[in-house]
N, CA, C, O and the ligand as a Tripos MOL2 file, in Angstrom:
@<TRIPOS>MOLECULE
protein
  257   255    65     0     0
PROTEIN
NO_CHARGES

@<TRIPOS>ATOM
      1 N         168.3770   43.7130   50.8350 N.3       1 MET1
      2 CA        168.5960   44.2730   49.4970 C.3       1 MET1
      3 C         168.4220   45.7900   49.5580 C.2       1 MET1
      4 O         167.4390   46.3000   50.0950 O.2       1 MET1
      5 N         169.3770   46.4780   49.0070 N.am      2 THR2
      6 CA        169.2870   47.9350   48.9720 C.3       2 THR2
      7 C         169.2400   48.4000   47.5210 C.2       2 THR2
      8 O         170.0160   47.9580   46.6730 O.2       2 THR2
      9 N         168.3100   49.2990   47.2710 N.am      3 LEU3
     10 CA        168.2090   49.8920   45.9420 C.3       3 LEU3
     11 C         168.8890   51.2540   45.9890 C.2       3 LEU3
     12 O         168.8030   51.9680   46.9890 O.2       3 LEU3
     13 N         169.5550   51.6030   44.9150 N.am      4 SER4
     14 CA        170.1710   52.9210   44.8830 C.3       4 SER4
     15 C         170.0210   53.5570   43.5090 C.2       4 SER4
     16 O         169.8750   52.8890   42.4860 O.2       4 SER4
     17 N         170.0650   54.8680   43.5430 N.am      5 LEU5
     18 CA        169.9400   55.6420   42.3090 C.3       5 LEU5
     19 C         170.8460   56.8520   42.4340 C.2       5 LEU5
     20 O         170.7490   57.6130   43.3970 O.2       5 LEU5
     21 N         171.7260   57.0280   41.4600 N.am      6 ASN6
     22 CA        172.6400   58.1530   41.4850 C.3       6 ASN6
     23 C         172.0590   59.3190   40.7060 C.2       6 ASN6
     24 O         171.5530   59.1590   39.5950 O.2       6 ASN6
     25 N         172.1430   60.4950   41.3150 N.am      7 CYS7
     26 CA        171.5610   61.6800   40.6990 C.3       7 CYS7
     27 C         172.1890   61.9580   39.3280 C.2       7 CYS7
     28 O         171.5050   62.3550   38.3850 O.2       7 CYS7
     29 N         173.4730   61.7440   39.2420 N.am      8 LYS8
     30 CA        174.1850   61.9760   37.9900 C.3       8 LYS8
     31 C         173.6470   61.0630   36.8820 C.2       8 LYS8
     32 O         173.4350   61.4920   35.7480 O.2       8 LYS8
     33 N         173.4290   59.7830   37.2450 N.am      9 ASP9
     34 CA        172.8660   58.8380   36.2780 C.3       9 ASP9
     35 C         171.4780   59.2760   35.8260 C.2       9 ASP9
     36 O         171.0660   59.0390   34.6910 O.2       9 ASP9
     37 N         170.7760   59.9210   36.7470 N.am     10 ALA10
     38 CA        169.4130   60.3490   36.4340 C.3      10 ALA10
     39 C         169.3810   61.6020   35.5660 C.2      10 ALA10
     40 O         168.3110   62.0810   35.1890 O.2      10 ALA10
     41 N         170.5710   62.1300   35.2510 N.am     11 GLY11
     42 CA        170.6060   63.2160   34.2880 C.3      11 GLY11
     43 C         171.1400   64.5340   34.7990 C.2      11 GLY11
     44 O         171.2410   65.4930   34.0340 O.2      11 GLY11
     45 N         171.4890   64.6090   36.0930 N.am     12 ASP12
     46 CA        172.0450   65.8610   36.5780 C.3      12 ASP12
     47 C         173.5280   65.9180   36.2400 C.2      12 ASP12
     48 O         174.2560   64.9660   36.5210 O.2      12 ASP12
     49 N         173.9930   67.0190   35.6390 N.am     13 PRO13
     50 CA        175.3900   67.0840   35.1950 C.3      13 PRO13
     51 C         176.4050   67.1850   36.3230 C.2      13 PRO13
     52 O         177.5540   66.7830   36.1360 O.2      13 PRO13
     53 N         176.0330   67.6990   37.4700 N.am     14 VAL14
     54 CA        177.0250   67.9090   38.5220 C.3      14 VAL14
     55 C         176.7710   67.1740   39.8420 C.2      14 VAL14
     56 O         177.7150   66.8520   40.5640 O.2      14 VAL14
     57 N         175.5220   66.9140   40.1530 N.am     15 CYS15
     58 CA        175.2010   66.3480   41.4650 C.3      15 CYS15
     59 C         175.5530   64.8670   41.5130 C.2      15 CYS15
     60 O         175.1420   64.0960   40.6450 O.2      15 CYS15
     61 N         176.3120   64.4740   42.5280 N.am     16 THR16
     62 CA        176.7180   63.0740   42.6360 C.3      16 THR16
     63 C         176.0390   62.3770   43.8060 C.2      16 THR16
     64 O         176.4680   61.3100   44.2460 O.2      16 THR16
     65 N         174.9850   62.9880   44.2980 N.am     17 HIS17
     66 CA        174.2480   62.4200   45.4170 C.3      17 HIS17
     67 C         173.6350   61.0720   45.0200 C.2      17 HIS17
     68 O         173.1200   60.9080   43.9130 O.2      17 HIS17
     69 N         173.7030   60.1180   45.9440 N.am     18 THR18
     70 CA        173.0690   58.8290   45.7020 C.3      18 THR18
     71 C         171.9120   58.6400   46.6760 C.2      18 THR18
     72 O         172.0620   58.8630   47.8780 O.2      18 THR18
     73 N         170.7860   58.2400   46.1670 N.am     19 MET19
     74 CA        169.6180   57.9790   46.9850 C.3      19 MET19
     75 C         169.5100   56.4740   47.2250 C.2      19 MET19
     76 O         169.8170   55.6660   46.3490 O.2      19 MET19
     77 N         169.0720   56.1210   48.4160 N.am     20 TYR20
     78 CA        168.9120   54.7130   48.7530 C.3      20 TYR20
     79 C         167.4940   54.4210   49.2320 C.2      20 TYR20
     80 O         166.7620   55.3080   49.6720 O.2      20 TYR20
     81 N         167.1400   53.1540   49.1310 N.am     21 GLY21
     82 CA        165.8550   52.7360   49.6660 C.3      21 GLY21
     83 C         165.7890   51.2230   49.7300 C.2      21 GLY21
     84 O         166.4720   50.5190   48.9860 O.2      21 GLY21
     85 N         164.9570   50.7410   50.6300 N.am     22 GLU22
     86 CA        164.7570   49.2870   50.7580 C.3      22 GLU22
     87 C         163.8270   48.7810   49.6750 C.2      22 GLU22
     88 O         163.9080   47.6320   49.2420 O.2      22 GLU22
     89 N         162.9540   49.6540   49.2550 N.am     23 THR23
     90 CA        162.0000   49.3160   48.2010 C.3      23 THR23
     91 C         162.0300   50.4270   47.1630 C.2      23 THR23
     92 O         162.5520   51.5130   47.4130 O.2      23 THR23
     93 N         161.4740   50.1480   46.0160 N.am     24 GLU24
     94 CA        161.4330   51.1470   44.9600 C.3      24 GLU24
     95 C         160.6350   52.3750   45.4220 C.2      24 GLU24
     96 O         160.9770   53.5210   45.1280 O.2      24 GLU24
     97 N         159.5720   52.0850   46.1460 N.am     25 GLU25
     98 CA        158.7260   53.1430   46.7060 C.3      25 GLU25
     99 C         159.5280   54.0790   47.6070 C.2      25 GLU25
    100 O         159.4590   55.3030   47.4920 O.2      25 GLU25
    101 N         160.2980   53.4530   48.5180 N.am     26 GLU26
    102 CA        161.0940   54.2320   49.4580 C.3      26 GLU26
    103 C         162.1870   55.0180   48.7290 C.2      26 GLU26
    104 O         162.4660   56.1700   49.0600 O.2      26 GLU26
    105 N         162.7920   54.3840   47.7470 N.am     27 LEU27
    106 CA        163.8280   55.0590   46.9700 C.3      27 LEU27
    107 C         163.2610   56.2840   46.2550 C.2      27 LEU27
    108 O         163.8810   57.3480   46.2460 O.2      27 LEU27
    109 N         162.1040   56.1330   45.6700 N.am     28 LEU28
    110 CA        161.4990   57.2540   44.9600 C.3      28 LEU28
    111 C         161.0830   58.3770   45.9170 C.2      28 LEU28
    112 O         161.1200   59.5540   45.5590 O.2      28 LEU28
    113 N         160.6900   57.9990   47.1290 N.am     29 GLN29
    114 CA        160.3770   58.9960   48.1580 C.3      29 GLN29
    115 C         161.6280   59.8030   48.4980 C.2      29 GLN29
    116 O         161.5870   61.0300   48.5920 O.2      29 GLN29
    117 N         162.7370   59.0910   48.6780 N.am     30 ASN30
    118 CA        163.9950   59.7650   49.0060 C.3      30 ASN30
    119 C         164.4680   60.6320   47.8440 C.2      30 ASN30
    120 O         164.9890   61.7300   48.0440 O.2      30 ASN30
    121 N         164.2820   60.1300   46.6390 N.am     31 ALA31
    122 CA        164.6810   60.8880   45.4620 C.3      31 ALA31
    123 C         163.8510   62.1640   45.3450 C.2      31 ALA31
    124 O         164.3550   63.2210   44.9630 O.2      31 ALA31
    125 N         162.5920   62.0420   45.6780 N.am     32 LYS32
    126 CA        161.7030   63.1930   45.6160 C.3      32 LYS32
    127 C         162.1180   64.2580   46.6220 C.2      32 LYS32
    128 O         162.1450   65.4490   46.3120 O.2      32 LYS32
    129 N         162.4440   63.8050   47.8410 N.am     33 LYS33
    130 CA        162.8790   64.7180   48.8860 C.3      33 LYS33
    131 C         164.1370   65.4560   48.4340 C.2      33 LYS33
    132 O         164.2620   66.6680   48.6100 O.2      33 LYS33
    133 N         165.0620   64.7020   47.8510 N.am     34 HIS34
    134 CA        166.3100   65.2850   47.3580 C.3      34 HIS34
    135 C         166.0190   66.2660   46.2150 C.2      34 HIS34
    136 O         166.5730   67.3640   46.1660 O.2      34 HIS34
    137 N         165.1600   65.8570   45.3200 N.am     35 GLY35
    138 CA        164.8170   66.7170   44.1770 C.3      35 GLY35
    139 C         164.2110   68.0410   44.6130 C.2      35 GLY35
    140 O         164.4860   69.0910   44.0330 O.2      35 GLY35
    141 N         163.3870   67.9720   45.6380 N.am     36 ILE36
    142 CA        162.7330   69.1760   46.1330 C.3      36 ILE36
    143 C         163.7190   70.0500   46.9090 C.2      36 ILE36
    144 O         163.7600   71.2660   46.7270 O.2      36 ILE36
    145 N         164.5140   69.4150   47.7780 N.am     37 GLU37
    146 CA        165.4390   70.1760   48.6200 C.3      37 GLU37
    147 C         166.6130   70.7630   47.8490 C.2      37 GLU37
    148 O         167.0350   71.8920   48.1010 O.2      37 GLU37
    149 N         167.1360   69.9820   46.9020 N.am     38 VAL38
    150 CA        168.3920   70.3870   46.2660 C.3      38 VAL38
    151 C         168.2000   70.9380   44.8490 C.2      38 VAL38
    152 O         168.9260   71.8350   44.4210 O.2      38 VAL38
    153 N         167.2260   70.3960   44.1330 N.am     39 HIS39
    154 CA        167.1140   70.7630   42.7240 C.3      39 HIS39
    155 C         165.9340   71.6610   42.3970 C.2      39 HIS39
    156 O         165.6200   71.8830   41.2270 O.2      39 HIS39
    157 N         165.2820   72.1770   43.4290 N.am     40 GLY40
    158 CA        164.2450   73.1750   43.2160 C.3      40 GLY40
    159 C         162.9420   72.6530   42.6330 C.2      40 GLY40
    160 O         162.1320   73.4250   42.1210 O.2      40 GLY40
    161 N         162.7420   71.3440   42.7120 N.am     41 TYR41
    162 CA        161.4580   70.8210   42.2720 C.3      41 TYR41
    163 C         160.3860   71.1710   43.2880 C.2      41 TYR41
    164 O         160.6780   71.4080   44.4600 O.2      41 TYR41
    165 N         159.1590   71.2000   42.8340 N.am     42 THR42
    166 CA        158.0380   71.2580   43.7570 C.3      42 THR42
    167 C         157.4110   69.8760   43.7350 C.2      42 THR42
    168 O         157.6950   69.0740   42.8450 O.2      42 THR42
    169 N         156.5780   69.6010   44.6900 N.am     43 GLU43
    170 CA        155.8590   68.3390   44.7420 C.3      43 GLU43
    171 C         155.2120   68.0530   43.3710 C.2      43 GLU43
    172 O         155.2540   66.9330   42.8630 O.2      43 GLU43
    173 N         154.6250   69.0930   42.8040 N.am     44 GLU44
    174 CA        153.9010   68.9500   41.5450 C.3      44 GLU44
    175 C         154.8130   68.7050   40.3410 C.2      44 GLU44
    176 O         154.5600   67.8160   39.5280 O.2      44 GLU44
    177 N         155.8810   69.5080   40.2410 N.am     45 SER45
    178 CA        156.7660   69.3510   39.0830 C.3      45 SER45
    179 C         157.5090   68.0160   39.1680 C.2      45 SER45
    180 O         157.8040   67.3960   38.1470 O.2      45 SER45
    181 N         157.8070   67.5840   40.3910 N.am     46 TRP46
    182 CA        158.4790   66.2910   40.5620 C.3      46 TRP46
    183 C         157.5790   65.1500   40.0980 C.2      46 TRP46
    184 O         157.9980   64.2700   39.3470 O.2      46 TRP46
    185 N         156.3430   65.1860   40.5600 N.am     47 ASN47
    186 CA        155.4100   64.1260   40.1680 C.3      47 ASN47
    187 C         155.2360   64.0780   38.6550 C.2      47 ASN47
    188 O         155.1110   63.0020   38.0690 O.2      47 ASN47
    189 N         155.2290   65.2430   38.0350 N.am     48 GLY48
    190 CA        155.0980   65.3050   36.5800 C.3      48 GLY48
    191 C         156.2970   64.6760   35.8960 C.2      48 GLY48
    192 O         156.1660   63.9230   34.9320 O.2      48 GLY48
    193 N         157.4720   65.0060   36.4220 N.am     49 GLU49
    194 CA        158.7330   64.5020   35.8820 C.3      49 GLU49
    195 C         158.7820   62.9700   35.9810 C.2      49 GLU49
    196 O         159.1330   62.2820   35.0230 O.2      49 GLU49
    197 N         158.4280   62.4640   37.1460 N.am     50 ILE50
    198 CA        158.4270   61.0180   37.3760 C.3      50 ILE50
    199 C         157.4050   60.3310   36.4770 C.2      50 ILE50
    200 O         157.6680   59.2670   35.9160 O.2      50 ILE50
    201 N         156.2620   60.9390   36.3520 N.am     51 ALA51
    202 CA        155.2080   60.3490   35.5250 C.3      51 ALA51
    203 C         155.6680   60.2360   34.0680 C.2      51 ALA51
    204 O         155.3810   59.2490   33.3910 O.2      51 ALA51
    205 N         156.3810   61.2530   33.6020 N.am     52 ARG52
    206 CA        156.8560   61.2360   32.2120 C.3      52 ARG52
    207 C         158.0170   60.2690   32.0170 C.2      52 ARG52
    208 O         158.1540   59.6670   30.9520 O.2      52 ARG52
    209 N         158.8600   60.1180   33.0510 N.am     53 ASN53
    210 CA        160.1120   59.3620   32.8750 C.3      53 ASN53
    211 C         160.2040   58.1130   33.7360 C.2      53 ASN53
    212 O         161.3080   57.6360   34.0010 O.2      53 ASN53
    213 N         159.0920   57.5780   34.1730 N.am     54 SER54
    214 CA        159.1600   56.4800   35.1400 C.3      54 SER54
    215 C         159.9330   55.2700   34.6160 C.2      54 SER54
    216 O         160.6710   54.6410   35.3730 O.2      54 SER54
    217 N         159.7790   54.9400   33.3580 N.am     55 ASP55
    218 CA        160.5230   53.8010   32.8010 C.3      55 ASP55
    219 C         162.0180   54.0650   32.8450 C.2      55 ASP55
    220 O         162.8130   53.1990   33.2110 O.2      55 ASP55
    221 N         162.3790   55.2800   32.4640 N.am     56 HIS56
    222 CA        163.7640   55.7080   32.4720 C.3      56 HIS56
    223 C         164.3470   55.5980   33.8790 C.2      56 HIS56
    224 O         165.4410   55.0600   34.0520 O.2      56 HIS56
    225 N         163.6390   56.0950   34.8770 N.am     57 PHE57
    226 CA        164.1170   56.0480   36.2470 C.3      57 PHE57
    227 C         164.2750   54.6180   36.7350 C.2      57 PHE57
    228 O         165.2770   54.2740   37.3620 O.2      57 PHE57
    229 N         163.2930   53.7940   36.4470 N.am     58 ARG58
    230 CA        163.3420   52.4060   36.8940 C.3      58 ARG58
    231 C         164.5790   51.6830   36.3670 C.2      58 ARG58
    232 O         165.1660   50.8550   37.0620 O.2      58 ARG58
    233 N         164.9640   52.0010   35.1440 N.am     59 LYS59
    234 CA        166.1320   51.3590   34.5450 C.3      59 LYS59
    235 C         167.4290   51.7750   35.2240 C.2      59 LYS59
    236 O         168.4210   51.0480   35.1720 O.2      59 LYS59
    237 N         167.4240   52.9470   35.8640 N.am     60 LEU60
    238 CA        168.6440   53.4740   36.4870 C.3      60 LEU60
    239 C         168.8510   52.9410   37.8950 C.2      60 LEU60
    240 O         169.9290   53.0940   38.4680 O.2      60 LEU60
    241 N         167.8310   52.3220   38.4470 N.am     61 ILE61
    242 CA        167.9150   51.8330   39.8220 C.3      61 ILE61
    243 C         168.8200   50.6110   39.8900 C.2      61 ILE61
    244 O         168.6620   49.6450   39.1440 O.2      61 ILE61
    245 N         169.7820   50.6910   40.8220 N.am     62 LYS62
    246 CA        170.7210   49.5760   40.9920 C.3      62 LYS62
    247 C         170.3600   48.8080   42.2450 C.2      62 LYS62
    248 O         169.9220   49.3870   43.2400 O.2      62 LYS62
    249 N         170.5450   47.5060   42.1900 N.am     63 THR63
    250 CA        170.2920   46.6900   43.3750 C.3      63 THR63
    251 C         171.5850   46.1080   43.8990 C.2      63 THR63
    252 O         172.4540   45.6920   43.1330 O.2      63 THR63
    253 N         171.7010   46.0860   45.2120 N.am     64 SER64
    254 CA        172.8930   45.4650   45.7870 C.3      64 SER64
    255 C         172.5510   44.7920   47.1010 C.2      64 SER64
    256 O         173.4260   44.2100   47.7420 O.2      64 SER64
    257 ZN        170.9510   65.6830   43.1070 Zn       65 ZN65
@<TRIPOS>BOND
     1     1     2 1
     2     2     3 1
     3     3     4 2
     4     3     5 am
     5     5     6 1
     6     6     7 1
     7     7     8 2
     8     7     9 am
     9     9    10 1
    10    10    11 1
    11    11    12 2
    12    11    13 am
    13    13    14 1
    14    14    15 1
    15    15    16 2
    16    15    17 am
    17    17    18 1
    18    18    19 1
    19    19    20 2
    20    19    21 am
    21    21    22 1
    22    22    23 1
    23    23    24 2
    24    23    25 am
    25    25    26 1
    26    26    27 1
    27    27    28 2
    28    27    29 am
    29    29    30 1
    30    30    31 1
    31    31    32 2
    32    31    33 am
    33    33    34 1
    34    34    35 1
    35    35    36 2
    36    35    37 am
    37    37    38 1
    38    38    39 1
    39    39    40 2
    40    39    41 am
    41    41    42 1
    42    42    43 1
    43    43    44 2
    44    43    45 am
    45    45    46 1
    46    46    47 1
    47    47    48 2
    48    47    49 am
    49    49    50 1
    50    50    51 1
    51    51    52 2
    52    51    53 am
    53    53    54 1
    54    54    55 1
    55    55    56 2
    56    55    57 am
    57    57    58 1
    58    58    59 1
    59    59    60 2
    60    59    61 am
    61    61    62 1
    62    62    63 1
    63    63    64 2
    64    63    65 am
    65    65    66 1
    66    66    67 1
    67    67    68 2
    68    67    69 am
    69    69    70 1
    70    70    71 1
    71    71    72 2
    72    71    73 am
    73    73    74 1
    74    74    75 1
    75    75    76 2
    76    75    77 am
    77    77    78 1
    78    78    79 1
    79    79    80 2
    80    79    81 am
    81    81    82 1
    82    82    83 1
    83    83    84 2
    84    83    85 am
    85    85    86 1
    86    86    87 1
    87    87    88 2
    88    87    89 am
    89    89    90 1
    90    90    91 1
    91    91    92 2
    92    91    93 am
    93    93    94 1
    94    94    95 1
    95    95    96 2
    96    95    97 am
    97    97    98 1
    98    98    99 1
    99    99   100 2
   100    99   101 am
   101   101   102 1
   102   102   103 1
   103   103   104 2
   104   103   105 am
   105   105   106 1
   106   106   107 1
   107   107   108 2
   108   107   109 am
   109   109   110 1
   110   110   111 1
   111   111   112 2
   112   111   113 am
   113   113   114 1
   114   114   115 1
   115   115   116 2
   116   115   117 am
   117   117   118 1
   118   118   119 1
   119   119   120 2
   120   119   121 am
   121   121   122 1
   122   122   123 1
   123   123   124 2
   124   123   125 am
   125   125   126 1
   126   126   127 1
   127   127   128 2
   128   127   129 am
   129   129   130 1
   130   130   131 1
   131   131   132 2
   132   131   133 am
   133   133   134 1
   134   134   135 1
   135   135   136 2
   136   135   137 am
   137   137   138 1
   138   138   139 1
   139   139   140 2
   140   139   141 am
   141   141   142 1
   142   142   143 1
   143   143   144 2
   144   143   145 am
   145   145   146 1
   146   146   147 1
   147   147   148 2
   148   147   149 am
   149   149   150 1
   150   150   151 1
   151   151   152 2
   152   151   153 am
   153   153   154 1
   154   154   155 1
   155   155   156 2
   156   155   157 am
   157   157   158 1
   158   158   159 1
   159   159   160 2
   160   159   161 am
   161   161   162 1
   162   162   163 1
   163   163   164 2
   164   163   165 am
   165   165   166 1
   166   166   167 1
   167   167   168 2
   168   167   169 am
   169   169   170 1
   170   170   171 1
   171   171   172 2
   172   171   173 am
   173   173   174 1
   174   174   175 1
   175   175   176 2
   176   175   177 am
   177   177   178 1
   178   178   179 1
   179   179   180 2
   180   179   181 am
   181   181   182 1
   182   182   183 1
   183   183   184 2
   184   183   185 am
   185   185   186 1
   186   186   187 1
   187   187   188 2
   188   187   189 am
   189   189   190 1
   190   190   191 1
   191   191   192 2
   192   191   193 am
   193   193   194 1
   194   194   195 1
   195   195   196 2
   196   195   197 am
   197   197   198 1
   198   198   199 1
   199   199   200 2
   200   199   201 am
   201   201   202 1
   202   202   203 1
   203   203   204 2
   204   203   205 am
   205   205   206 1
   206   206   207 1
   207   207   208 2
   208   207   209 am
   209   209   210 1
   210   210   211 1
   211   211   212 2
   212   211   213 am
   213   213   214 1
   214   214   215 1
   215   215   216 2
   216   215   217 am
   217   217   218 1
   218   218   219 1
   219   219   220 2
   220   219   221 am
   221   221   222 1
   222   222   223 1
   223   223   224 2
   224   223   225 am
   225   225   226 1
   226   226   227 1
   227   227   228 2
   228   227   229 am
   229   229   230 1
   230   230   231 1
   231   231   232 2
   232   231   233 am
   233   233   234 1
   234   234   235 1
   235   235   236 2
   236   235   237 am
   237   237   238 1
   238   238   239 1
   239   239   240 2
   240   239   241 am
   241   241   242 1
   242   242   243 1
   243   243   244 2
   244   243   245 am
   245   245   246 1
   246   246   247 1
   247   247   248 2
   248   247   249 am
   249   249   250 1
   250   250   251 1
   251   251   252 2
   252   251   253 am
   253   253   254 1
   254   254   255 1
   255   255   256 2
@<TRIPOS>SUBSTRUCTURE
     1 MET1         2 RESIDUE 1 A MET
     2 THR2         6 RESIDUE 1 A THR
     3 LEU3        10 RESIDUE 1 A LEU
     4 SER4        14 RESIDUE 1 A SER
     5 LEU5        18 RESIDUE 1 A LEU
     6 ASN6        22 RESIDUE 1 A ASN
     7 CYS7        26 RESIDUE 1 A CYS
     8 LYS8        30 RESIDUE 1 A LYS
     9 ASP9        34 RESIDUE 1 A ASP
    10 ALA10       38 RESIDUE 1 A ALA
    11 GLY11       42 RESIDUE 1 A GLY
    12 ASP12       46 RESIDUE 1 A ASP
    13 PRO13       50 RESIDUE 1 A PRO
    14 VAL14       54 RESIDUE 1 A VAL
    15 CYS15       58 RESIDUE 1 A CYS
    16 THR16       62 RESIDUE 1 A THR
    17 HIS17       66 RESIDUE 1 A HIS
    18 THR18       70 RESIDUE 1 A THR
    19 MET19       74 RESIDUE 1 A MET
    20 TYR20       78 RESIDUE 1 A TYR
    21 GLY21       82 RESIDUE 1 A GLY
    22 GLU22       86 RESIDUE 1 A GLU
    23 THR23       90 RESIDUE 1 A THR
    24 GLU24       94 RESIDUE 1 A GLU
    25 GLU25       98 RESIDUE 1 A GLU
    26 GLU26      102 RESIDUE 1 A GLU
    27 LEU27      106 RESIDUE 1 A LEU
    28 LEU28      110 RESIDUE 1 A LEU
    29 GLN29      114 RESIDUE 1 A GLN
    30 ASN30      118 RESIDUE 1 A ASN
    31 ALA31      122 RESIDUE 1 A ALA
    32 LYS32      126 RESIDUE 1 A LYS
    33 LYS33      130 RESIDUE 1 A LYS
    34 HIS34      134 RESIDUE 1 A HIS
    35 GLY35      138 RESIDUE 1 A GLY
    36 ILE36      142 RESIDUE 1 A ILE
    37 GLU37      146 RESIDUE 1 A GLU
    38 VAL38      150 RESIDUE 1 A VAL
    39 HIS39      154 RESIDUE 1 A HIS
    40 GLY40      158 RESIDUE 1 A GLY
    41 TYR41      162 RESIDUE 1 A TYR
    42 THR42      166 RESIDUE 1 A THR
    43 GLU43      170 RESIDUE 1 A GLU
    44 GLU44      174 RESIDUE 1 A GLU
    45 SER45      178 RESIDUE 1 A SER
    46 TRP46      182 RESIDUE 1 A TRP
    47 ASN47      186 RESIDUE 1 A ASN
    48 GLY48      190 RESIDUE 1 A GLY
    49 GLU49      194 RESIDUE 1 A GLU
    50 ILE50      198 RESIDUE 1 A ILE
    51 ALA51      202 RESIDUE 1 A ALA
    52 ARG52      206 RESIDUE 1 A ARG
    53 ASN53      210 RESIDUE 1 A ASN
    54 SER54      214 RESIDUE 1 A SER
    55 ASP55      218 RESIDUE 1 A ASP
    56 HIS56      222 RESIDUE 1 A HIS
    57 PHE57      226 RESIDUE 1 A PHE
    58 ARG58      230 RESIDUE 1 A ARG
    59 LYS59      234 RESIDUE 1 A LYS
    60 LEU60      238 RESIDUE 1 A LEU
    61 ILE61      242 RESIDUE 1 A ILE
    62 LYS62      246 RESIDUE 1 A LYS
    63 THR63      250 RESIDUE 1 A THR
    64 SER64      254 RESIDUE 1 A SER
    65 ZN65       257 GROUP 0 **** ****
């Protein structure tokens, strides 16, 4: 089972990057790496964002 999350679905207007993971934990790790590398998040601002929107993010995760 692979979980995926599209950056665009997560609210970015232009980025079409898709993050994958075997588990939700792994997916969120990959999303964090992408957020920091591409979208200028810091470890701290990312954690804050996830903490505020965790329900929202979980709903966007697709399973295949
Ligand atoms: Zn992105």
